[in-house]
LOVEXTOR-51291 format. One line per 8 residues: their letters; for each residue x, y, z of C-alpha. Coordinates in nm, 3 decimals, always signed. Example, Ala and Ser with C-alpha at 12.3 -4.5 7.8 and 13.67 -1.06 7.14 Angstrom:
% LOVEXTOR-51291
as) +1.230,-0.450,+0.780 | +1.367,-0.106,+0.714
END
This chain:
% LOVEXTOR-51291
xxxxxxxx) +1.504,+0.427,-3.430 | +1.134,+0.580,-3.411 | +0.929,+0.496,-3.124 | +0.625,+0.290,-3.151 | +0.435,+0.560,-2.936 | +0.527,+0.841,-3.194 | +0.337,+0.651,-3.454 | +0.008,+0.639,-3.270
xxxxxxxx) -0.262,+0.887,-3.380 | -0.300,+1.179,-3.151 | -0.649,+1.292,-3.037 | -0.679,+1.629,-2.894 | -0.970,+1.576,-2.689 | -0.800,+1.281,-2.508 | -0.478,+1.458,-2.416 | -0.162,+1.299,-2.277
xxxxxxxx) -0.316,+1.224,-1.942 | -0.517,+0.947,-2.129 | -0.204,+0.794,-2.305 | -0.004,+0.788,-1.987 | -0.303,+0.623,-1.789 | -0.335,+0.359,-2.057 | +0.064,+0.303,-2.049 | +0.020,+0.240,-1.682
xxxxxxxx) -0.252,+0.014,-1.737 | -0.076,-0.192,-1.983 | +0.222,-0.213,-1.741 | +0.011,-0.334,-1.463 | -0.131,-0.601,-1.657 | +0.199,-0.712,-1.771 | +0.322,-0.740,-1.409 | +0.016,-0.937,-1.318
xxxxxxxx) +0.079,-1.172,-1.590 | +0.443,-1.206,-1.490 | +0.346,-1.278,-1.150 | +0.087,-1.527,-1.252 | +0.332,-1.713,-1.454 | +0.596,-1.712,-1.172 | +0.349,-1.853,-0.923 | +0.232,-2.118,-1.177
xxxxxxxx) +0.595,-2.217,-1.234 | +0.657,-2.216,-0.874 | +0.350,-2.432,-0.808 | +0.471,-2.707,-1.073 | +0.784,-2.749,-0.883 | +0.834,-3.030,-0.631 | +0.783,-3.007,-0.278 | +1.156,-3.049,-0.237
xxxxxxxx) +1.256,-2.756,-0.432 | +0.999,-2.536,-0.290 | +1.101,-2.619,+0.046 | +1.476,-2.535,-0.023 | +1.362,-2.220,-0.203 | +1.166,-2.132,+0.108 | +1.469,-2.187,+0.329 | +1.661,-1.966,+0.106
xxxxxxxx) +1.413,-1.681,+0.139 | +1.368,-1.721,+0.500 | +1.730,-1.681,+0.542 | +1.824,-1.445,+0.295 | +1.574,-1.177,+0.321 | +1.596,-1.132,+0.700 | +1.983,-1.141,+0.680 | +1.990,-0.888,+0.397
xxxxxxxx) +1.723,-0.639,+0.587 | +1.924,-0.702,+0.928 | +2.256,-0.631,+0.760 | +2.111,-0.309,+0.568 | +1.978,-0.185,+0.899 | +2.261,-0.234,+1.105 | +2.512,-0.103,+0.808 | +2.278,+0.209,+0.795
xxxxxxxx) +2.313,+0.260,+1.171 | +2.690,+0.244,+1.126 | +2.690,+0.497,+0.845 | +2.484,+0.722,+1.038 | +2.698,+0.701,+1.330 | +2.991,+0.760,+1.130 | +2.822,+1.060,+0.981 | +2.724,+1.177,+1.335
xxxxxxxx) +3.078,+1.131,+1.466 | +3.232,+1.317,+1.155 | +2.968,+1.605,+1.206 | +3.066,+1.640,+1.578 | +3.425,+1.597,+1.534 | +3.452,+1.841,+1.238 | +3.199,+2.108,+1.418 | +3.434,+2.079,+1.738
xxxxxxxx) +3.728,+2.183,+1.497 | +3.531,+2.464,+1.350 | +3.461,+2.596,+1.705 | +3.828,+2.598,+1.788 | +3.897,+2.772,+1.468 | +3.622,+3.025,+1.571 | +3.763,+3.082,+1.911 | +4.105,+3.147,+1.726
xxxxxxxx) +3.965,+3.399,+1.516 | +3.760,+3.561,+1.784 | +4.106,+3.606,+1.976 | +4.268,+3.746,+1.668 | +3.973,+3.989,+1.622 | +4.024,+4.120,+1.990 | +4.401,+4.163,+1.921 | +4.328,+4.352,+1.617
xxxxxxxx) +4.053,+4.573,+1.765 | +4.289,+4.639,+2.070 | +4.560,+4.758,+1.836 | +4.344,+5.004,+1.651 | +4.198,+5.124,+1.951 | +4.533,+5.212,+2.108 | +4.656,+5.348,+1.798 | +4.377,+5.618,+1.763
xxxxxxxx) +4.361,+5.690,+2.144 | +4.682,+5.882,+2.139 | +4.630,+6.266,+2.136 | +4.926,+6.335,+1.954 | +4.839,+6.139,+1.679 | +4.479,+6.290,+1.647 | +4.646,+6.638,+1.666 | +4.869,+6.557,+1.386
xxxxxxxx) +4.588,+6.420,+1.178 | +4.399,+6.731,+1.202 | +4.674,+6.999,+1.179 | +4.597,+7.308,+0.990 | +4.932,+7.425,+0.879 | +5.279,+7.267,+0.821 | +5.434,+7.143,+1.133 | +5.769,+7.267,+1.270
xxxxxxxx) +6.023,+7.022,+1.244 | +6.093,+7.018,+1.639 | +5.731,+6.905,+1.674 | +5.749,+6.628,+1.429 | +6.078,+6.501,+1.570 | +5.887,+6.503,+1.922 | +5.611,+6.301,+1.752 | +5.826,+6.061,+1.591
xxxxxxxx) +6.014,+5.989,+1.893 | +5.684,+5.968,+2.096 | +5.340,+5.878,+1.979 | +5.494,+5.735,+1.645 | +5.723,+5.482,+1.823 | +5.427,+5.406,+2.058 | +5.213,+5.283,+1.732 | +5.518,+5.098,+1.623
xxxxxxxx) +5.566,+4.910,+1.947 | +5.206,+4.796,+1.902 | +5.284,+4.626,+1.604 | +5.591,+4.506,+1.750 | +5.414,+4.351,+2.057 | +5.168,+4.183,+1.828 | +5.377,+4.003,+1.560 | +5.077,+3.858,+1.388
xxxxxxxx) +4.957,+4.201,+1.291 | +5.087,+4.262,+0.933 | +5.026,+4.623,+0.891 | +4.865,+4.916,+1.105 | +4.842,+5.214,+0.909 | +4.662,+5.545,+0.936 | +4.523,+5.743,+0.622 | +4.425,+6.113,+0.603
xxxxxxxx) +4.304,+6.351,+0.354 | +4.474,+6.648,+0.549 | +4.710,+6.794,+0.296 | +4.934,+6.937,+0.582 | +4.999,+6.595,+0.710 | +5.350,+6.473,+0.590 | +5.338,+6.087,+0.546 | +5.557,+5.909,+0.811
xxxxxxxx) +5.613,+5.545,+0.663 | +5.508,+5.291,+0.742 | +5.222,+5.428,+0.953 | +5.082,+5.753,+0.843 | +4.995,+5.785,+0.465 | +4.755,+6.003,+0.254 | +4.411,+5.860,+0.168 | +4.508,+5.902,-0.211
xxxxxxxx) +4.704,+5.546,-0.169 | +4.365,+5.361,-0.086 | +4.139,+5.557,-0.318 | +4.121,+5.270,-0.558 | +4.049,+5.021,-0.290 | +3.680,+4.868,-0.355 | +3.597,+4.926,+0.011 | +3.691,+5.278,+0.028
xxxxxxxx) +3.366,+5.452,-0.082 | +3.205,+5.280,+0.214 | +3.435,+5.418,+0.467 | +3.235,+5.771,+0.479 | +2.942,+5.581,+0.566 | +3.074,+5.381,+0.871 | +2.999,+5.711,+1.107 | +3.208,+5.570,+1.396
xxxxxxxx) +3.159,+5.210,+1.322 | +3.383,+4.950,+1.175 | +3.413,+4.755,+0.889 | +3.628,+4.402,+0.796 | +3.743,+4.338,+0.458 | +3.898,+4.005,+0.339 | +4.149,+4.040,+0.048 | +4.335,+3.774,-0.154
xxxxxxxx) +4.644,+3.964,-0.183 | +4.841,+4.210,+0.051 | +4.952,+4.477,-0.203 | +5.228,+4.702,-0.114 | +5.104,+5.080,-0.106 | +5.458,+5.164,-0.146 | +5.524,+4.987,-0.456 | +5.710,+5.187,-0.714
xxxxxxxx) +5.675,+4.985,-1.045 | +5.349,+4.831,-1.177 | +5.539,+4.505,-1.283 | +5.587,+4.436,-0.931 | +5.312,+4.192,-0.826 | +5.291,+4.089,-0.482 | +5.247,+3.706,-0.417 | +4.913,+3.574,-0.300
xxxxxxxx) +4.885,+3.629,+0.069 | +4.510,+3.646,+0.174 | +4.453,+3.864,+0.456 | +4.157,+4.036,+0.666 | +4.157,+4.401,+0.739 | +3.991,+4.616,+1.018 | +3.879,+4.959,+0.872 | +3.752,+5.225,+1.112
xxxxxxxx) +3.711,+5.619,+1.093 | +3.953,+5.815,+1.293 | +3.733,+6.096,+1.471 | +3.815,+6.392,+1.675 | +3.519,+6.637,+1.666 | +3.483,+6.543,+1.284 | +3.636,+6.304,+1.033 | +4.005,+6.312,+1.066
xxxxxxxx) +4.113,+6.000,+0.872 | +4.103,+5.612,+0.836 | +4.275,+5.326,+1.049 | +4.333,+5.001,+0.867 | +4.493,+4.695,+1.075 | +4.592,+4.395,+0.868 | +4.646,+4.066,+0.946 | +4.731,+3.775,+0.711
xxxxxxxx) +4.464,+3.490,+0.718 | +4.727,+3.222,+0.800 | +4.788,+3.381,+1.129 | +4.412,+3.488,+1.165 | +4.258,+3.145,+1.081 | +4.570,+2.911,+1.163 | +4.374,+2.600,+1.092 | +4.219,+2.717,+0.773
xxxxxxxx) +4.551,+2.849,+0.632 | +4.791,+2.620,+0.833 | +4.946,+2.464,+0.516 | +4.869,+2.113,+0.638 | +4.752,+1.905,+0.351 | +4.445,+1.701,+0.442 | +4.293,+1.496,+0.172 | +3.961,+1.468,+0.349
xxxxxxxx) +3.858,+1.799,+0.447 | +3.938,+2.145,+0.403 | +3.810,+2.493,+0.608 | +3.687,+2.788,+0.393 | +3.603,+3.158,+0.508 | +3.291,+3.323,+0.310 | +3.272,+3.697,+0.328 | +2.957,+3.885,+0.327
xxxxxxxx) +2.978,+3.909,-0.044 | +2.994,+3.538,-0.074 | +3.338,+3.512,-0.181 | +3.545,+3.206,-0.093 | +3.904,+3.232,+0.100 | +4.087,+2.910,+0.135 | +4.456,+2.798,+0.136 | +4.556,+2.724,-0.223
xxxxxxxx) +4.809,+2.480,-0.096 | +4.582,+2.217,-0.015 | +4.454,+2.004,-0.279 | +4.122,+1.893,-0.138 | +3.890,+2.155,-0.307 | +4.080,+2.154,-0.640 | +4.098,+1.771,-0.656 | +3.726,+1.728,-0.695
xxxxxxxx) +3.614,+1.914,-1.024 | +3.314,+2.134,-0.954 | +3.333,+2.111,-0.578 | +3.395,+2.488,-0.515 | +3.080,+2.565,-0.700 | +2.883,+2.316,-0.524 | +2.982,+2.443,-0.190 | +2.885,+2.785,-0.272
xxxxxxxx) +2.549,+2.638,-0.415 | +2.480,+2.430,-0.089 | +2.584,+2.725,+0.141 | +2.356,+2.976,-0.042 | +2.048,+2.694,+0.005 | +2.167,+2.671,+0.384 | +2.122,+3.044,+0.423 | +1.778,+3.047,+0.236
xxxxxxxx) +1.672,+2.793,+0.497 | +1.810,+2.916,+0.804 | +1.827,+3.280,+0.751 | +2.063,+3.482,+0.978 | +2.088,+3.204,+1.197 | +2.378,+3.227,+1.476 | +2.397,+2.856,+1.517 | +2.611,+2.612,+1.354
xxxxxxxx) +2.450,+2.481,+1.059 | +2.522,+2.169,+0.827 | +2.410,+1.982,+0.524 | +2.512,+1.663,+0.337 | +2.537,+1.647,-0.037 | +2.668,+1.436,-0.324 | +2.878,+1.548,-0.623 | +2.960,+1.288,-0.910
xxxxxxxx) +2.875,+1.000,-0.671 | +3.088,+1.112,-0.386 | +2.932,+1.214,-0.050 | +3.028,+1.518,+0.143 | +2.946,+1.702,+0.462 | +2.929,+2.072,+0.463 | +2.932,+2.257,+0.827 | +2.915,+2.637,+0.870
xxxxxxxx) +2.938,+2.866,+1.154 | +2.868,+3.230,+1.166 | +3.119,+3.498,+1.257 | +2.881,+3.796,+1.343 | +3.139,+4.050,+1.402 | +3.320,+3.969,+1.061 | +2.955,+3.940,+0.863 | +3.121,+3.607,+0.737
xxxxxxxx) +3.119,+3.245,+0.775 | +3.374,+2.964,+0.840 | +3.288,+2.640,+0.660 | +3.439,+2.309,+0.707 | +3.372,+2.066,+0.401 | +3.453,+1.713,+0.466 | +3.449,+1.411,+0.247 | +3.246,+1.107,+0.374
xxxxxxxx) +3.368,+0.908,+0.069 | +3.664,+0.698,+0.211 | +3.479,+0.580,+0.531 | +3.138,+0.515,+0.359 | +3.347,+0.309,+0.108 | +3.490,+0.100,+0.391 | +3.149,+0.038,+0.529 | +2.995,-0.053,+0.198
xxxxxxxx) +3.305,-0.293,+0.135 | +3.243,-0.450,+0.493 | +2.887,-0.488,+0.395 | +2.952,-0.632,+0.074 | +3.184,-0.884,+0.235 | +2.925,-0.983,+0.489 | +2.656,-1.009,+0.236 | +2.886,-1.246,+0.034
xxxxxxxx) +2.953,-1.449,+0.326 | +2.577,-1.476,+0.402 | +2.524,-1.593,+0.036 | +2.799,-1.868,+0.070 | +2.659,-1.975,+0.395 | +2.310,-1.980,+0.267 | +2.431,-2.199,-0.043 | +2.596,-2.443,+0.181
xxxxxxxx) +2.284,-2.463,+0.404 | +2.058,-2.506,+0.108 | +2.296,-2.793,-0.008 | +2.266,-2.942,+0.320 | +1.888,-2.897,+0.349 | +1.818,-3.035,-0.012 | +1.995,-3.383,+0.081 | +1.813,-3.387,+0.412
xxxxxxxx) +1.468,-3.325,+0.249 | +1.518,-3.610,+0.023 | +1.577,-3.843,+0.307 | +1.277,-3.683,+0.508 | +1.058,-3.683,+0.191 | +1.147,-4.024,+0.053 | +0.833,-4.185,+0.225 | +0.627,-3.905,+0.069
xxxxxxxx) +0.762,-3.992,-0.273 | +0.633,-4.361,-0.237 | +0.316,-4.246,-0.110 | +0.287,-4.020,-0.455 | +0.390,-4.317,-0.657 | +0.124,-4.561,-0.488 | -0.139,-4.273,-0.529 | -0.055,-4.261,-0.910
xxxxxxxx) -0.105,-4.631,-0.921 | -0.458,-4.591,-0.764 | -0.540,-4.325,-0.994 | -0.474,-4.564,-1.290 | -0.715,-4.818,-1.129 | -0.533,-5.012,-0.901 | -0.771,-4.974,-0.607 | -0.607,-5.270,-0.416
xxxxxxxx) -0.282,-5.086,-0.384 | -0.152,-4.999,-0.035 | +0.175,-4.865,+0.133 | +0.354,-4.983,+0.440 | +0.539,-4.693,+0.578 | +0.692,-4.734,+0.919 | +0.734,-4.455,+1.203 | +0.501,-4.182,+1.296
xxxxxxxx) +0.490,-3.826,+1.186 | +0.268,-3.659,+0.939 | +0.370,-3.874,+0.634 | +0.333,-4.176,+0.856 | -0.015,-4.057,+0.954 | -0.097,-3.960,+0.590 | -0.013,-4.325,+0.478 | -0.233,-4.465,+0.739
xxxxxxxx) -0.525,-4.250,+0.633 | -0.448,-4.333,+0.280 | -0.485,-4.699,+0.338 | -0.814,-4.644,+0.534 | -0.930,-4.450,+0.241 | -0.862,-4.723,-0.010 | -1.031,-4.966,+0.231 | -1.348,-4.734,+0.222
xxxxxxxx) -1.324,-4.669,-0.163 | -1.329,-5.078,-0.210 | -1.625,-5.079,+0.038 | -1.815,-4.811,-0.155 | -1.751,-4.994,-0.485 | -1.915,-5.304,-0.331 | -2.205,-5.089,-0.218 | -2.250,-4.934,-0.548
xxxxxxxx) -2.253,-5.273,-0.719 | -2.511,-5.380,-0.461 | -2.706,-5.065,-0.539 | -2.695,-5.109,-0.911 | -2.871,-5.471,-0.864 | -3.112,-5.313,-0.650 | -3.195,-5.021,-0.891 | -3.219,-5.277,-1.192
xxxxxxxx) -3.482,-5.459,-0.974 | -3.669,-5.143,-0.892 | -3.666,-5.043,-1.256 | -3.828,-5.367,-1.362 | -4.099,-5.340,-1.081 | -4.139,-4.978,-1.221 | -4.201,-5.127,-1.570 | -4.459,-5.359,-1.422
xxxxxxxx) -4.632,-5.095,-1.249 | -4.647,-4.897,-1.584 | -4.796,-5.175,-1.745 | -5.078,-5.193,-1.466 | -5.127,-4.818,-1.493 | -5.174,-4.841,-1.857 | -5.451,-5.089,-1.804 | -5.600,-4.851,-1.560
xxxxxxxx) -5.585,-4.552,-1.800 | -5.765,-4.754,-2.068 | -6.030,-4.858,-1.846 | -6.090,-4.490,-1.733 | -6.111,-4.408,-2.104 | -6.359,-4.663,-2.185 | -6.585,-4.566,-1.884 | -6.555,-4.180,-2.016
xxxxxxxx) -6.668,-4.288,-2.347 | -6.966,-4.444,-2.195 | -7.054,-4.141,-2.001 | -7.042,-3.941,-2.303 | -7.246,-4.186,-2.505 | -7.518,-4.169,-2.223 | -7.477,-3.782,-2.211 | -7.332,-3.760,-1.883
xxxxxxxx) -7.069,-3.462,-1.959 | -7.001,-3.396,-1.602 | -6.894,-3.756,-1.534 | -6.686,-3.732,-1.842 | -6.514,-3.412,-1.749 | -6.443,-3.563,-1.403 | -6.289,-3.882,-1.565 | -6.061,-3.653,-1.784
xxxxxxxx) -5.931,-3.452,-1.485 | -5.880,-3.785,-1.292 | -5.699,-3.941,-1.561 | -5.469,-3.642,-1.619 | -5.407,-3.639,-1.241 | -5.326,-4.008,-1.250 | -5.079,-3.965,-1.559 | -4.916,-3.668,-1.374
xxxxxxxx) -4.855,-3.893,-1.055 | -4.766,-4.197,-1.220 | -4.515,-4.027,-1.470 | -4.229,-3.952,-1.244 | -3.943,-3.897,-1.482 | -3.745,-3.664,-1.237 | -3.796,-3.410,-0.963 | -3.809,-3.087,-1.179
xxxxxxxx) -4.130,-2.981,-1.402 | -4.253,-2.679,-1.556 | -4.472,-2.444,-1.351 | -4.723,-2.496,-1.628 | -4.745,-2.872,-1.585 | -4.782,-2.804,-1.200 | -5.076,-2.555,-1.271 | -5.246,-2.803,-1.505
xxxxxxxx) -5.234,-3.079,-1.216 | -5.377,-2.829,-0.982 | -5.652,-2.738,-1.214 | -5.717,-3.113,-1.265 | -5.731,-3.178,-0.888 | -5.963,-2.889,-0.829 | -6.199,-2.998,-1.103 | -6.225,-3.359,-0.956
xxxxxxxx) -6.286,-3.203,-0.594 | -6.572,-2.963,-0.736 | -6.777,-3.244,-0.773 | -6.831,-3.306,-0.394 | -6.915,-2.917,-0.323 | -7.241,-2.746,-0.399 | -7.034,-2.428,-0.412 | -6.753,-2.502,-0.620
xxxxxxxx) -6.402,-2.393,-0.563 | -6.276,-2.105,-0.744 | -5.932,-2.115,-0.854 | -5.758,-1.773,-0.926 | -5.434,-1.751,-1.090 | -5.217,-1.466,-1.094 | -4.906,-1.589,-1.303 | -4.742,-1.382,-1.579
xxxxxxxx) -4.702,-1.593,-1.883 | -4.313,-1.564,-1.889 | -4.314,-1.740,-1.550 | -4.484,-2.057,-1.660 | -4.175,-2.197,-1.825 | -3.987,-2.163,-1.483 | -3.874,-2.482,-1.267 | -4.055,-2.601,-0.979
xxxxxxxx) -4.032,-2.944,-0.801 | -4.296,-3.190,-0.897 | -4.583,-3.232,-0.654 | -4.489,-2.915,-0.454 | -4.824,-2.711,-0.492 | -5.059,-2.973,-0.486 | -5.012,-3.072,-0.097 | -5.066,-2.716,-0.025
xxxxxxxx) -5.363,-2.688,-0.234 | -5.480,-3.036,-0.101 | -5.451,-2.893,+0.281 | -5.658,-2.573,+0.192 | -5.926,-2.812,+0.021 | -5.982,-3.030,+0.320 | -5.954,-2.801,+0.617 | -6.023,-2.430,+0.495
xxxxxxxx) -6.388,-2.460,+0.493 | -6.498,-2.727,+0.738 | -6.798,-2.557,+0.926 | -6.951,-2.373,+0.602 | -6.943,-2.586,+0.307 | -7.180,-2.382,+0.086 | -6.987,-2.047,+0.173 | -6.774,-1.924,-0.125
xxxxxxxx) -6.454,-2.102,-0.162 | -6.157,-1.931,-0.332 | -5.798,-2.033,-0.358 | -5.573,-1.789,-0.514 | -5.219,-1.854,-0.651 | -4.964,-1.550,-0.719 | -4.627,-1.575,-0.869 | -4.406,-1.281,-0.790
xxxxxxxx) -4.036,-1.215,-0.896 | -3.909,-1.127,-0.538 | -3.554,-1.057,-0.668 | -3.365,-1.117,-0.997 | -3.293,-1.460,-0.918 | -3.574,-1.571,-0.682 | -3.952,-1.617,-0.730 | -4.207,-1.658,-0.466
xxxxxxxx) -4.547,-1.839,-0.505 | -4.826,-1.757,-0.261 | -5.124,-1.986,-0.238 | -5.407,-1.829,-0.028 | -5.730,-1.939,+0.059 | -6.029,-1.750,+0.231 | -6.084,-2.002,+0.499 | -6.113,-2.015,+0.872
xxxxxxxx) -5.742,-1.975,+0.926 | -5.507,-2.111,+1.188 | -5.534,-2.021,+1.570 | -5.212,-1.836,+1.679 | -5.104,-2.135,+1.896 | -5.123,-2.387,+1.621 | -4.970,-2.144,+1.373 | -4.663,-2.129,+1.615
xxxxxxxx) -4.624,-2.482,+1.646 | -4.650,-2.519,+1.248 | -4.354,-2.264,+1.245 | -4.166,-2.472,+1.479 | -4.196,-2.800,+1.282 | -4.058,-2.598,+0.973 | -3.782,-2.469,+1.155 | -3.673,-2.801,+1.296
xxxxxxxx) -3.724,-2.954,+0.947 | -3.363,-3.137,+0.982 | -3.447,-3.311,+1.283 | -3.559,-3.676,+1.256 | -3.855,-3.669,+1.507 | -4.131,-3.420,+1.497 | -4.188,-3.185,+1.810 | -4.499,-3.282,+2.000
xxxxxxxx) -4.834,-3.094,+1.933 | -5.075,-3.026,+1.684 | -4.944,-2.821,+1.390 | -5.218,-2.792,+1.133 | -5.577,-2.700,+1.122 | -5.673,-3.044,+1.129 | -5.382,-3.193,+1.302 | -5.040,-3.323,+1.220
xxxxxxxx) -5.176,-3.533,+0.944 | -5.381,-3.262,+0.831 | -5.124,-2.999,+0.732 | -4.806,-3.032,+0.951 | -4.651,-3.326,+0.769 | -4.744,-3.260,+0.423 | -4.604,-2.876,+0.455 | -4.297,-3.039,+0.621
xxxxxxxx) -4.229,-3.254,+0.351 | -4.250,-2.983,+0.087 | -4.031,-2.762,+0.292 | -3.779,-3.034,+0.314 | -3.778,-3.116,-0.036 | -3.736,-2.765,-0.131 | -3.458,-2.721,+0.108 | -3.283,-3.051,-0.020
xxxxxxxx) -3.295,-2.962,-0.368 | -3.238,-2.582,-0.376 | -3.066,-2.489,-0.059 | -3.146,-2.392,+0.297 | -3.219,-2.044,+0.196 | -3.533,-2.154,+0.009 | -3.860,-2.323,+0.152 | -4.194,-2.227,+0.270
xxxxxxxx) -4.340,-1.981,+0.525 | -4.710,-1.983,+0.656 | -4.912,-1.692,+0.748 | -5.280,-1.689,+0.865 | -5.542,-1.497,+1.049 | -5.832,-1.653,+1.217 | -6.159,-1.618,+1.026 | -6.002,-1.445,+0.731
xxxxxxxx) -5.723,-1.638,+0.551 | -5.419,-1.858,+0.541 | -5.131,-1.797,+0.323 | -4.826,-2.037,+0.235 | -4.523,-1.856,+0.044 | -4.296,-2.089,-0.114 | -3.960,-1.963,-0.243 | -3.765,-2.099,-0.525
xxxxxxxx) -3.447,-1.985,-0.752 | -3.554,-1.839,-1.072 | -3.429,-2.125,-1.316 | -3.562,-2.174,-1.670 | -3.621,-2.547,-1.810 | -3.660,-2.411,-2.174 | -3.659,-2.050,-2.324 | -3.873,-1.738,-2.235
xxxxxxxx) -3.837,-1.536,-1.930 | -3.720,-1.187,-1.867 | -3.348,-1.244,-1.910 | -3.227,-1.276,-1.554 | -3.322,-1.646,-1.512 | -3.062,-1.926,-1.523 | -3.103,-2.194,-1.799 | -3.116,-2.572,-1.698
xxx) -3.171,-2.885,-1.913 | -3.321,-3.086,-1.648 | -3.638,-3.224,-1.786
END
């Protein structure tokens, strides 16, 4: 089967990192989708089912965590006990081996300390028979007694290359008998030192036939030079490993552990009669590998070291202690499988018992919840009836608790809904009546518009262009005021109304008011509240120039995009300004716009009626329709200017704009 991934085109510029990152992204999206689907599925279950699931999770998860924690502690404790126990056995074996080392070295020292033996090894001519007889019954017998007194010593042999020396079996031999031994070339380099050699067999140097093969009897040998002024020969003391390391080669079958000796060449020596190492395939090679890793990690450490490893799913413990004098290590390989299996079995039994207990508790909880939630189901059914239109439905639930309190508030809610429905019916009636009155006022306003048009025509006939233009502006203002189809208008319409108002007001001034507009064309379609600019401009016209009616009068309107979603409208006059005290009081009234009563004091240039209430109303309307983060702010400097800053969200009623505005169909 060909993988789908192999069919994808490879792009050398992207590399495998790109595809790996893409696979991770796809996997994360799938996981998020699965979690979302599961959450949706859980959310659609009944409360009773979710409660039972919650109980199961609340009981199951902590029990699993606690049981895993405690059984981990039990496993760690068992491993620690096994480590301590087998380390102790290893130390006992080490003490046994050290005792045997002392015995072997003592035997070697006694053998080469006899002057008669030394003289014989360095003899320069063939000895006389009488001297040989004295040697045989004297020093030679002493050496034999050394071996006899220590029966664990298998062989005690002296080797010499002196041709004048006659072999005296089984103690004195010529070196040619050991010339084929692997360790023999190193003997000349000992320079008075000693060497310990391990061997898997104990060959008979007196073997006459090549077909005679000695059985496997592992042994350890002490090799030392015999010197008396110069090199005289070699002494070899042998001891079978079954005597040298009694626990390692005791022949006792143990299915859970086995001791092994590793010489300085890294070769393993162990009791072939035990089946532990051979019953696990590959265990010997793995022990060699783990021991090599330990040596790399610890170096020539003189402390007992250990490690834990696994082979074919089975756990083992390897403990190693050094034998410095032998340049070897004694290992203890311990199987942890049996005890760990027992712990895992006990853990599985406890988990199974927990699961059974949780199932029983879940069944009991399910039926208890069905009793407890019975009233809640009745309440749910009643709410469904209310949703279908039965607003007179109510429920009678006895008893307290959360469900009883919920039913009580539900009944109160039904009563409140019925009261609100009655109020809505009454409001509809009042609204219809108000619409009829509005229609009547519109009829009266049309009569007034027609009358103004007739007067305008008379003014034009008489050549009174000023009066005609004033009547045109006044008519536009009246239409704008009377035509209240909604709270929102375009900025273009509000500016047109301001122009008409300024034109009408200029009739009373010898020096007319100059209106300066700095408004980008794309902002003309923005939404503003109807009649939000006119009170501010009117306040400036009435109170900005009270003492100098003939001075130059200017009102400037600037529209600025303050942020991507917000605009500010600045209305600035060049009038007398506002005193700091009154400016502070005006700021206070704007900050307390949500309070029902005005703080006492004079807030505008002409008093409360002059500016405070008008600005307060505009500020309140902006906050009411757009939010508390919008509104107006007043700045002034006495004798120079007064500036009112209005803040609106940037909302388009129709097309246009720079692309950051929000569209709205409020007309």
